[in-house]
N, C-alpha and C positions, 0 to 999 in steps of 0.2 A: 021101605026106605025111599026117601025122596031123591031128587037128582044130586043135590049137594052131598047127601049122606053116602050115596054110592061112590062118588068121586073121592070123598074123604077116606072111605073104606079101602080104596085101591092103594093108597100110599105105602103102607107097610109091606104087603105082599109084592107090590111092584118092585121095591128096592131089594127084597130078598131074591126075587127072580132075576133082577139085573146083576146082582153080585155073582150069580152062578151061570148066567147065560149071555152076558154082554158081548157085543162084538169087539174084537181087538182091532183098533184103528190107530194110526200114528198120531192123531191129535187128541187121543184119549189119555187120561191119567196125568195131565199136565195142567199147570195154571198160567202158562204163558199167554197173555191176551193176544199177542200178535199171531201166534200159530193158530189159536182158536178162531180168531177173526178171519184169517185167510181161509181156513177150512170151511167155515160157515158160508162165506161168500161163494166159494167154489161149489158147495153142495146145493146152492139154490138152483132149482130146475135141472139138476144133474144127479145121476145115480152115484152111489158111493163107490162102486167098483170102477167107474169111469174116472173118478177124481183121484184115486190113489196114486197113479203114475204122475199126474200133473202136480199134485201136492209135493211129492218127493223132489221132482225136478225144480219146482218153484223155490222150495226151501233151500235146496243145495246152492242156488244162485242168489237168492234174496233172503238171507236167513233172519233179517231183522227189519224194523221199520225204517232205519236209516238207509239200508240198501234199497228198499222199495222206493223210498222218496227220491233217491238219486238216479234210478234206472231210467234210460231213455224210453219213450213211448213205443218206438218200433220194436225194441228188444222185449219190452213187457208184453206186447201183443204176440210176439213170436212164442214166448213162454206160455201164453194163454191159448195159442192156436189149437183149434179143435174143441175147446170147451164151450164156445158159443157165448151169446149174450155178452158181448165185449164191453158194454157199458159197465159191467161189474168190475172189469180190470181197470177201466178208466177211473171209476170212483175209488177203487183201492188206492190208486196212485195219488189222486187228489187228497184223500183222507190221510195218507201217509205223510204228505207234505204239510198238511195242517198239524199233524201230531208232532212232527219235527220242528216246524217253524214256530208254532204257537204254544206247544205243550212240553217242549224239551224232550220229546220222544216218549213221554209217559202217556199211557192210556187213561182216560177218565174211568172212574170206578163204579159209576152208577148208570142205570138205564137212561135216565133223563139226560145226562151229560153225553153219553155215547150217541144218543139220537141226533146230536148236533153235527156229527161227522158225515161227510158226503157219502151217500150210498148206504148208510146204516139205518135200517128201519126197525120197527118194534121187535120183530123176531130176533134179528141179529144182535141188537142192543141187549135184549134179555138173555140171550145165550151167552154172550161175553160176560155180562154182569154176574150171572149165576155161576158159570163154570170157572171163570178166572178169579172172581172176587167174592163169591159166596152170597150174592144178593138173592133174596127169595122172589125171583121174577120168573114166571112161566114163559118159556119160549114158544109162543103159540104159532105152530105151522100146521100143515095138512095132517101130519101124524097125530098131533095132540088133539086137533079138532075131531078127527075120526074116532080116536079112542074115547074121548069125552062124550061124544054124541052117542056112541054105542053103549058105553058103561052106564051113562046117565039116562039113556032112553030119551034123548032130546031130539024131537022131530022138527027142527027149525033149520032154515036154509043157512048153511055155514058160509056161504058166499056173501051174505048180508052183513054189512059193517056193524050194524047194531047188535046182531046176534053174536058176532065175533067178540064184541065188547063184553057181552054178558058171559060168554065162555071164559074170557080172560079173568073176569072177576071171580068166577067159580073156581078156576084152576089156581088162582092166587091164594084162595082160601085152603085148597087141598095140598099145595106144594109142601114138601118136607123142608122146614126152615133150617134144619141141621145139615142137610145134604141137598141143597137146591140144584147144584150142577148135575149131580148124579141122578136126581129125580127127572130133570129135563132130558138127559141122555137116555134114561130108562124108558121114558114115554116115547122118545124118538125110536128107540130099538123095538119097543113093543109094536108100534104102528108099522114099522118097516118090515118086521120079520114074523109077526103073529097076527095082529089086527090089520090084515092086508087091505090095500086100496083096490086091487083088482083081483077078482076071484074070491073064493070062499075064505073067510078068516080061519085060522087054525085054533079054534076055540079050546080044543082039548089040551093045548099047551099054555093057555092064558091064565095068569094069576088072578084075573078078575072074573073068572067063569062063575064062581059061586054067587055073585051078586050083580052080574052084568045084565042090564035090562034088555038089551037087544038079544042076548043069548037066551034068556029066560022066556022071552015073548016071540021068539022066532023071527026077529026083525033084522038080523045081521045083513041081509041082502037089501034092506030098505034104508038103513041108516049108514052114514050120515045123509041128510037131505042136501042136495046140491043143485042149484039152478042150472039149466042147460046152458052151455057156452054158445056164443054166437058162432055160426059156421065160418071156417076160414075162407078168405077171399082167394080165388084162383087167379094166377097171373102166368101168362106165357112169355118167355124171354128167349132171345137168340143170343148165344154166347160165341165170341170170336177168339180163337186161338191164333193169334197173329205172330208169325215168326219172321224175322229178318236178320240176315247175317249171323245166324246162330243165337239170336236173342228172342225172348218172348215179351210181348207187350203187356204191361200191367198199367192199371189206372187207379188213382186214388179216389175213393168214394167221398161224397160230400161230408162236411164236418158234422152235420146233424142228420138224424133219421136212421133208417135201417142200416146196420153194419157201418156206422159212421166212422170215417177216417181210415178205413182199412183198404188194403190193396185188393183189387178184383181183376178178373179178365174182362176186357171191354164187352159190353152187352147192351142190347136194346130191347124194348118191349115188343112183343109179338113173335109169331112163329114164321120167320121169313123163309121164302124159297131162295134158290141160288141167285135168281135175278135180283131179288130184294136185298140179299146179302151183299152182292156186288155194288148196288147203289149205295148202301150204307158205307162200304169201304171208300167209295168215291167221295162221299160227304166228309169223311175223315181225312181226305187228301191222300188216300192209298189206292193202289191197284194190286190185284192178286195174280201171280203167275200160276198158281194152282188154288183151287177152292174145293175142299173135300169135306163132306158131312162126317161128323164124328159121333152121331148117335144122340140119344135122349137121356136126360137125368132129371131127377125130382128132388126138391128140398122143401121141407116143411118147417116154417117158422111158427111162432105161437099164434099169429093172426093172419098169415098169408102162406099160400103154397105156390112155389115156383115150379112150373113145368117147362123145362129147358130143352132146347135143341142147339147143337153146336156145329161150327165150321172151323176147320183148320185151313188157314190161308198163308201161303208163302208170299209175303207182301213186299212191295216197294213203295217208297214215298216217305213222308215225314209228317208227324203230328206231335206238337209240343205237349199235348195232354198226356201222352203215354211215356212210361219209363220202359225202355228196351233193356231187359235184364237177362243176365246169364250168370252161371257159376255162383259166386258168393252172394250176389244180389238176390238170386232166386231162393237160395237157402235162407237168407235173412228175412225175406218178406213174409209177413203173417197173412196167409190166405184163408179166408173163411171157408168152412166146410161145405158151404153151398156150391163153391166152385171147385171142390177137391177133385172130382172125377175128371173135369176138363183140364185142370192144372196138371194132374199126374199124367194124363194123356199127352199133353204138350211136352212135358219134361222127358217122357220116354221117347217121343218123336225126335227131340233135339239130341238125346243120347244116341239114338239110332243113326242120325245124320253124322255124328262124329265117328261112328263105327263104319260108315260107308253105305248104309242101307238107302236105296233110292226112295227118298221122300217118306220113308218109314211107313209105307202103306200097309205093311203086314201088322203094324201095331194099331191100326185104326179100326 
């Protein structure tokens, strides 16, 4: 069997396997393009188990495209808080406004038309078109590429755009035209639960075992071929937990770039000692009654790793760049998970102050 014949042979046993083994998920078994769209955007770069709670909360508050188009950005970011990659939420918002203002709230029904929406790429457009509207479009993501590379025995770099284009053509030929949405979801499930990305695949459970080239040739640990990623850039940062009159200082990040437009705790590049931290405060127009180290934290982005150290400062002075927030303002602010350790430390410290603990040092 050649590569295409192996992929074609997978279709029937794959769907039989899916009918008996599919994951039960809240966005499955529906044709609502809005719910499918939101789930697919949330699932990008994020594990299914992590998405479930966010999806339920998001749908409870924003059940349709009109509600999403009308929601304020701050509230949207709060609903998204912790999922990361906030540009996804911003693009959801922009696309919802396009759908409401230009399309009467109706979703385009084809992959080509869906691709015109902000933040909708080839994978998402194909997923919506196939699942919601029955279009025979393969939703080519890492799962489909891995399954196809192993079943077909294709030893080409799946990170290469030309190779992905060839995979898409082969998968388009093998997709089940009667059940394209189920076929895509079956391939996703097979890749996520059997043809695993990390560790040994569970070949004994796989419907493709009888004709899978990687299994037959002992190449499951070799395929798929993937070019090595560039190493992440390391950055040191000093984070400031600035409290004044029972309020915590927050700062809005720039409108473009990493974590664009989100609230953060004030921070600067470098690992400052206490003298350097005091100088930074002075440059901000602040002085510190107390300056207490609050430990180290790490956060990994796709391309950069932050190694952070923090100081809690009981501050005096004014800086118009900062929002001094308490109570409802702290609860409403969407804080990126990069700052979560320090934000939670500051909130506990403020709560201890209200309870009378001297500077909350027991919590630091």
